[in-house]
C-alpha positions as CSV (number, residue, x, y, z in Angstrom):
1,X,0.0,0.0,0.0
2,X,1.2,3.5,-0.8
3,X,0.3,6.8,0.8
4,X,-0.4,9.6,-1.7
5,X,-1.0,12.3,1.0
6,X,1.4,15.2,1.2
7,X,1.9,17.8,3.9
8,X,2.1,21.4,2.6
9,X,3.1,23.7,5.4
10,X,1.0,21.9,7.9
11,X,-2.0,21.3,5.6
12,X,-2.5,17.6,4.8
13,X,-3.6,17.0,1.2
14,X,-4.8,13.5,0.4
15,X,-3.4,13.6,-3.2
16,X,-0.1,15.1,-4.4
17,X,-2.0,16.6,-7.4
18,X,-3.8,19.9,-7.2
19,X,-5.9,22.0,-9.5
20,X,-4.0,25.2,-10.5
21,X,-5.5,28.6,-10.0
22,X,-7.2,30.1,-13.1
23,X,-8.3,26.7,-14.3
24,X,-10.5,25.4,-11.5
25,X,-12.7,28.5,-11.1
26,X,-13.9,28.8,-7.5
27,X,-14.0,25.1,-6.8
28,X,-17.6,24.7,-7.9
29,X,-17.5,24.7,-11.7
30,X,-15.9,21.3,-12.3
31,X,-18.4,19.6,-10.1
32,X,-20.9,19.8,-13.0
33,X,-18.6,17.4,-15.0
34,X,-19.8,13.8,-14.9
35,X,-17.4,11.6,-13.0
36,X,-15.5,14.5,-11.4
37,X,-15.2,14.8,-7.7
38,X,-13.2,17.2,-5.6
39,X,-12.4,14.2,-3.4
40,X,-9.9,13.1,-6.1
41,X,-8.0,16.3,-5.9
42,X,-5.3,17.1,-3.3
43,X,-6.2,20.8,-3.3
44,X,-8.0,23.4,-5.3
45,X,-6.3,26.8,-5.9
46,X,-9.2,29.2,-6.5
47,X,-9.3,31.8,-9.3
48,X,-7.2,34.9,-8.7
49,X,-9.0,37.4,-6.5
50,X,-8.5,41.2,-6.1
51,X,-10.0,43.7,-3.7
52,X,-12.5,45.1,-6.1
53,X,-14.3,43.4,-9.0
54,X,-12.3,43.3,-12.3
55,X,-13.7,42.9,-15.8
56,X,-10.4,41.7,-17.1
57,X,-8.7,42.2,-20.5
58,X,-10.5,42.8,-23.8
59,X,-10.9,39.8,-26.2
60,X,-9.5,37.7,-27.5
61,X,-8.3,36.3,-24.2
62,X,-7.3,32.7,-25.0
63,X,-5.3,31.5,-28.0
64,X,-4.1,28.0,-28.7
65,X,-0.4,27.5,-29.7
66,X,1.6,24.4,-30.6
67,X,1.9,22.4,-27.4
68,X,0.5,25.3,-25.3
69,X,-2.1,27.9,-24.6
70,X,-1.8,31.6,-24.4
71,X,-4.2,33.3,-22.0
72,X,-4.7,37.0,-21.2
73,X,-7.8,36.9,-18.9
74,X,-6.6,39.9,-16.9
75,X,-7.7,38.6,-13.5
76,X,-11.4,38.9,-14.1
77,X,-13.1,38.2,-10.8
78,X,-16.1,39.4,-8.7
79,X,-13.9,40.9,-5.9
80,X,-12.9,39.5,-2.5
81,X,-16.1,40.3,-0.6
82,X,-18.3,38.5,-3.1
83,X,-16.0,35.5,-3.0
84,X,-16.0,35.4,0.8
85,X,-19.7,36.0,1.3
86,X,-21.2,34.2,-1.7
87,X,-18.8,31.5,-3.1
88,X,-16.8,30.2,-0.2
89,X,-19.9,29.1,1.8
90,X,-20.9,26.8,-1.1
91,X,-17.7,24.8,-0.9
92,X,-17.5,21.3,0.7
93,X,-14.5,21.6,2.9
94,X,-14.6,17.9,3.7
95,X,-13.8,17.0,0.1
96,X,-10.4,18.6,-0.3
97,X,-8.3,21.6,0.7
98,X,-9.0,25.0,-0.8
99,X,-6.5,27.8,-1.2
100,X,-7.3,31.4,-2.3
101,X,-5.2,33.0,-5.0
102,X,-4.5,36.6,-3.9
103,X,-3.7,39.3,-6.5
104,X,-3.4,43.1,-6.4
105,X,-2.0,46.2,-8.0
106,X,-0.4,47.6,-4.8
107,X,1.2,46.2,-1.6
108,X,-1.7,47.6,0.4
109,X,-4.2,45.7,-1.8
110,X,-2.4,42.4,-1.4
111,X,-2.4,42.9,2.4
112,X,-6.1,43.8,2.5
113,X,-7.3,40.9,0.4
114,X,-5.3,38.6,2.7
115,X,-6.9,40.2,5.8
116,X,-10.4,39.5,4.4
117,X,-9.6,35.9,3.7
118,X,-8.0,35.4,7.1
119,X,-11.2,34.4,9.0
120,X,-12.5,32.0,6.4
121,X,-12.3,28.2,6.3
122,X,-9.7,28.2,3.5
123,X,-6.5,26.1,4.2
124,X,-4.2,28.9,3.1
125,X,-3.4,31.7,0.6
126,X,-1.4,31.6,-2.6
127,X,0.1,35.0,-3.3
128,X,0.3,35.7,-7.0
129,X,3.2,38.1,-7.6
130,X,3.9,36.7,-11.1
131,X,0.8,37.2,-13.4
132,X,2.2,38.3,-16.8
133,X,-0.9,39.8,-18.3
134,X,-2.0,42.6,-16.0
135,X,-0.8,46.1,-16.4
136,X,-0.4,46.9,-12.7
137,X,1.1,44.5,-10.1
138,X,1.6,40.9,-11.1
139,X,5.0,40.3,-12.7
140,X,6.1,43.8,-11.8
141,X,6.3,42.6,-8.2
142,X,7.5,39.1,-8.9
143,X,10.4,40.2,-11.1
144,X,11.8,42.6,-8.4
145,X,13.1,40.7,-5.4
146,X,12.8,43.8,-3.2
147,X,9.2,44.4,-4.1
148,X,8.4,40.7,-3.8
149,X,9.7,40.6,-0.3
150,X,7.7,43.7,0.6
151,X,4.5,42.1,-0.7
152,X,5.1,39.0,1.3
153,X,6.0,40.9,4.5
154,X,2.7,42.8,4.2
155,X,0.7,39.7,3.6
156,X,2.4,37.9,6.5
157,X,1.3,40.7,8.8
158,X,-2.3,40.5,7.6
159,X,-3.0,36.8,8.1
160,X,-2.1,33.7,10.2
161,X,-2.8,31.3,7.3
162,X,-0.1,29.6,5.5
163,X,1.3,31.7,2.6
164,X,2.3,30.1,-0.7
165,X,4.2,32.5,-2.9
166,X,3.8,32.0,-6.7
167,X,7.1,32.8,-8.3
168,X,7.7,34.4,-11.6
169,X,9.8,32.3,-14.1
170,X,10.8,35.5,-15.8
171,X,13.1,36.9,-13.1
172,X,16.8,37.0,-13.6
173,X,17.7,34.8,-10.6
174,X,14.7,32.7,-9.5
175,X,16.8,31.1,-6.6
176,X,17.6,34.5,-5.2
177,X,13.9,35.5,-5.5
178,X,12.9,32.4,-3.6
179,X,15.4,33.2,-0.8
180,X,14.0,36.7,-0.4
181,X,10.4,35.7,-0.1
182,X,11.3,32.8,2.3
183,X,13.0,35.3,4.5
184,X,10.0,37.6,4.3
185,X,7.7,35.0,5.6
186,X,6.7,32.5,2.9
187,X,5.6,29.1,4.1
188,X,5.7,27.4,0.7
189,X,6.5,28.2,-2.9
190,X,4.7,27.7,-6.2
191,X,6.8,27.4,-9.3
192,X,6.2,28.4,-12.0
193,X,3.6,30.8,-13.4
194,X,3.1,31.2,-17.1
195,X,5.8,32.5,-19.4
196,X,5.2,35.7,-21.4
197,X,4.3,35.1,-25.0
198,X,2.6,36.4,-28.1
199,X,0.8,35.1,-31.2
200,X,0.5,37.3,-34.4
201,X,-2.1,37.2,-37.2
202,X,-0.3,37.5,-40.5
203,X,-3.4,38.6,-42.3
204,X,-4.2,41.6,-40.0
205,X,-0.6,42.2,-38.8
206,X,-1.9,42.4,-35.3
207,X,-1.5,40.2,-32.2
208,X,-4.2,37.6,-31.8
209,X,-4.7,38.5,-28.1
210,X,-6.6,41.7,-27.3
211,X,-4.0,42.5,-24.7
212,X,-1.2,41.9,-27.2
213,X,0.6,39.5,-25.0
214,X,-0.3,36.8,-22.5
215,X,0.8,33.9,-20.4
216,X,2.0,30.7,-22.1
217,X,1.1,27.5,-20.4
218,X,0.9,23.8,-21.3
219,X,3.5,21.2,-22.3
220,X,5.7,23.7,-24.1
221,X,6.9,25.3,-20.9
222,X,7.5,22.0,-18.9
223,X,11.3,22.0,-19.5
224,X,11.6,25.5,-18.2
225,X,9.4,24.7,-15.2
226,X,11.4,21.6,-14.3
227,X,14.6,23.6,-14.3
228,X,13.1,26.5,-12.2
229,X,11.7,24.0,-9.6
230,X,15.1,22.4,-9.3
231,X,16.8,25.8,-8.9
232,X,14.3,26.9,-6.3
233,X,14.7,23.6,-4.4
234,X,18.4,24.3,-3.9
235,X,17.3,27.2,-1.6
236,X,14.0,25.9,-0.2
237,X,15.4,22.6,1.1
238,X,17.6,24.4,3.6
239,X,14.5,26.1,5.1
240,X,12.3,23.0,5.0
241,X,10.0,24.9,2.6
242,X,7.8,22.8,0.3
243,X,7.4,23.5,-3.4
244,X,4.3,23.1,-5.6
245,X,5.5,22.4,-9.1
246,X,3.5,23.4,-12.2
247,X,4.0,24.2,-15.8
248,X,3.0,21.6,-18.4
249,X,2.0,18.8,-16.0
250,X,-0.3,16.5,-18.0
251,X,0.3,12.9,-16.8
252,X,1.6,10.9,-13.9
253,X,5.1,10.8,-15.5
254,X,5.2,14.6,-15.6
255,X,4.4,14.7,-11.9
256,X,7.1,12.3,-11.0
257,X,9.7,14.4,-12.9
258,X,8.6,17.4,-10.8
259,X,8.9,15.4,-7.6
260,X,12.4,14.3,-8.5
261,X,13.3,18.0,-9.3
262,X,12.2,19.1,-5.8
263,X,8.4,19.5,-5.8
264,X,6.4,18.1,-2.9
265,X,3.2,18.5,-4.8
266,X,2.2,19.4,-8.4
267,X,-0.7,21.4,-9.9
268,X,-2.5,20.8,-13.2
269,X,-3.9,23.6,-15.2
270,X,-4.1,23.6,-19.0
271,X,-4.4,19.8,-19.3
272,X,-7.7,19.9,-17.4
273,X,-9.3,21.6,-20.4
274,X,-8.7,18.5,-22.5
275,X,-9.5,16.0,-19.7
276,X,-11.3,17.1,-16.6
277,X,-10.9,13.7,-15.1
278,X,-7.1,13.7,-15.5
279,X,-6.2,14.0,-11.8
280,X,-7.9,10.8,-10.8
281,X,-5.9,9.0,-13.6
282,X,-2.7,10.7,-12.4
283,X,-3.3,9.5,-8.8
284,X,-3.5,5.9,-10.1
285,X,-0.4,6.3,-12.2
286,X,1.7,7.8,-9.4
287,X,0.5,5.0,-7.0
288,X,1.6,2.4,-9.6
289,X,5.0,4.0,-10.0
290,X,5.6,4.0,-6.2
291,X,4.6,0.4,-5.9
292,X,6.8,-0.6,-8.7
293,X,9.8,1.1,-7.1
294,X,9.0,-0.2,-3.6
295,X,8.2,3.2,-2.2
296,X,5.5,4.1,0.2
297,X,5.1,7.9,-0.3
298,X,5.7,10.8,-2.7
299,X,8.1,12.4,-0.2
300,X,10.6,9.6,-1.0
301,X,10.8,11.1,-4.5
302,X,11.1,14.7,-3.7
303,X,14.5,16.2,-4.6
304,X,16.0,12.8,-5.4
305,X,17.3,14.0,-8.8
306,X,20.9,12.8,-9.4
307,X,22.7,15.2,-11.7
308,X,25.2,13.9,-14.2
309,X,28.8,14.3,-13.0
310,X,31.0,17.1,-14.2
311,X,28.0,19.1,-15.3
312,X,27.3,22.7,-14.2
313,X,23.6,23.6,-13.7
314,X,23.2,27.2,-14.6
315,X,21.0,29.6,-12.6
């Protein structure tokens, strides 16, 4: 028998596979899919939420690319008060763990959203300092270690809930960025967010996305995500900080790669659009792998990557 549960900064999740923010809505939408149950999911990271309601970016907002997906939603959401008062009471907290995804355009806004989530039944808060398709906040915070640390410090002062910091893959030194947010009060790290990208219509000579650029997700970014997770792990392991790996995860084998690179848990996003029942299948695949290797838990895989000798890993 194998144990698929994982402990993320004191929160026990019964599966090592979560639903990534932006893809799972507010934990209610996927329940309308036949055969889907939140019980099969280790955690649900709710859609990005800001202090006030946001309409998001102008269309087109989603564009398919080879082996990936560009999105430029622009954090459309009904605002934190609506989420707290209308949506969170509808969740079944016995089914899985739920984490809010906190976004903002100022340090003060991040702190206030955290404060309003603090007295809810949520398991923790994911702080999004790496969204590449909003004009204020987002990646502007995540790509600057000083600003990132200030955001985390303000959030830490506003809540007692575990803080998971979603790192930007676009910063110059992701390991240094990880160190700074850990020192500022992060309890866990999420790596990585989408990469910045663009698609161009050769007939109109204009970008396909209404916002011109967006975040690239899906299998195309998996190699980058694996490297970033391994780089972040070199810092996080010295502080006993768990990492949630994401970026192109679409099968059990992908998840196992992320575990070996240093992740304690993985999150699935884009792949759910193709197969909403994917996580249940991944759980079975991970369990089979552990049994085959004579292992009892996912933690026995975390960070066990053995680098080739005489090789320098950049970053």
